[in-house]
Each structure stands twice: as structure tokens, then as C-alpha cells.
N, C-alpha and C positions, 0 to 999 in steps of 0.2 A: 434598472439604474441607467442614468444618462451618461453622456460623455463628461469627463472632468472639465471644470471651467478652464478656458484658455488662460494660460498664465499671462500676466501683464507684460507687454513688450517694453523694455526700457527705451525712453525717448530723450532726445536732446533738442533744445530749441535752436533756431537759426542763429540767434544772438550768442548763445553759449558756444556753438560751433565756431563762429567767427572769432570769439575771444580766445578759444583754445588754439585755433590755427594761428592767430596773430602772436600768441605767446610761444609758438614754435613746437607745439606738441605734434607727435608723429601720428596722424590720423589718416586712414585711407577712406575715401568716399566712393561708394558704389552707387551709380545711377541706374535704376532698373526700368526707366521709361523706354519708350520705343524710339528708334532712330530719328523719325520725323519730329518728335518732341525735343530731342537733344539739339537738333538743328535750329530750333527756335530759341531755346534758352538753356544755358548750362552753368553750373558752378565750376570755377576753374579747378584743374588738377583732379578731376574725377575719372573713375574708370567706368565705362559704359558696358553694362551687362544686362540686356533686356530681361524682364521677369521670366519669360518663357525659356531662357537659356541659363538661368542662374544656377541650377543644380548641375547641369553639364559642365559649367565653367567654374564650379566651386574652387578648383585648384588655383584659379587666378586671384583668389582672395587670401591674403596672408593672415592665418589665425593668430600670429604673434603680434599683430598690430591692432589697435582699437579701430573698429570699422563703423562708419556711419552709412546707413543705407537710405536712399531717398528716391522719391518719385515726384509726381506733381503735387499731391495733397497729403500723402502719408499712408494711403490704403494699400497700394501695390507693394510698397517697401515693407509694410508689416507682413504681408503674405510671403514676401521673399525671406524675411527673417524667420518666420515660422517654418518654412520649407527647409531652410538651411539648418536650423536647429534639429528638426526631425531627421535630417539626413546625417546628423552627427557632427556638424561643424562646431569646433570647440572654441572658436574665437569669441571675443566680446563684440556683440552687435547692438548698435543703437539705431533707432528709427528717427529720422529728421522730422520733428513734429511740424505738420503743415507743409512739408515738402518744399519744392523749389518756389512755390507761391509764397511761403513764409520767408524764404531767403530774399526774394525780391522785395517783399513788403517791409522786412525788418532790417536787412543788412545791405543789400545792393539794389537800389531802384533802377539801375541801368539794365538789370536782367529782365527781359521782357516777360510780361504775364500773358498767358493764353488760356 
């Protein structure tokens, strides 16, 4: 018998996130990219926790707030969500579909693409 299929990671689009933030919803955003990437482009009011540190710094993520995790395109953030879930993180985690690239394309063209 093989491994059970990976469960689908819930996603939110950049446009949906912008609408929810604009309507005043309390959403924390975690950026799991590397520091040199954050220096190029960032979504305002995010917490930077590089993917390699996400489990060690899990206590910085409030499980009582909805959390959107993002990276450049969505791959590393999906890995971060899987790792957090495996480690017992109980909060609601959403992956930003398309990452900061989608944010730049759909929501805020002033955010540089790289």
C-alpha cells in the first residue's frame, strides 16, 4: 500500500485576499520566502518566517486568526502549510494561490515581479 493521497490544501486567490483585507477581516499573512526575496517585493503587513524556520517559529503564528501563507508562486507556502499541519498546528491555514506573483498581477502592479 502506498502513502495516502495528500489532502488538498485550501487556497485563496490574491483578489479574494485583497477583498477580505479591504473589508476589515482579521487575517494574518505569513511570507515564507527568503530575506533577499522579501527585500525585492512584499505584501504590506506580513510576517516574514522563511520556510526553513517555520516549524521552529510556529509559536509566532496565532492559531486563533485565519492565516494566509505565501511565497513567490505557491509551492513553498504549500510545503509550509503541510509541515505546520503535520506538527499539530490547529489554526486555519490558506495558501495564497500563485503567491506574490499573483498579488502583483491581480491586485497591486506596483509590487515588483522577479
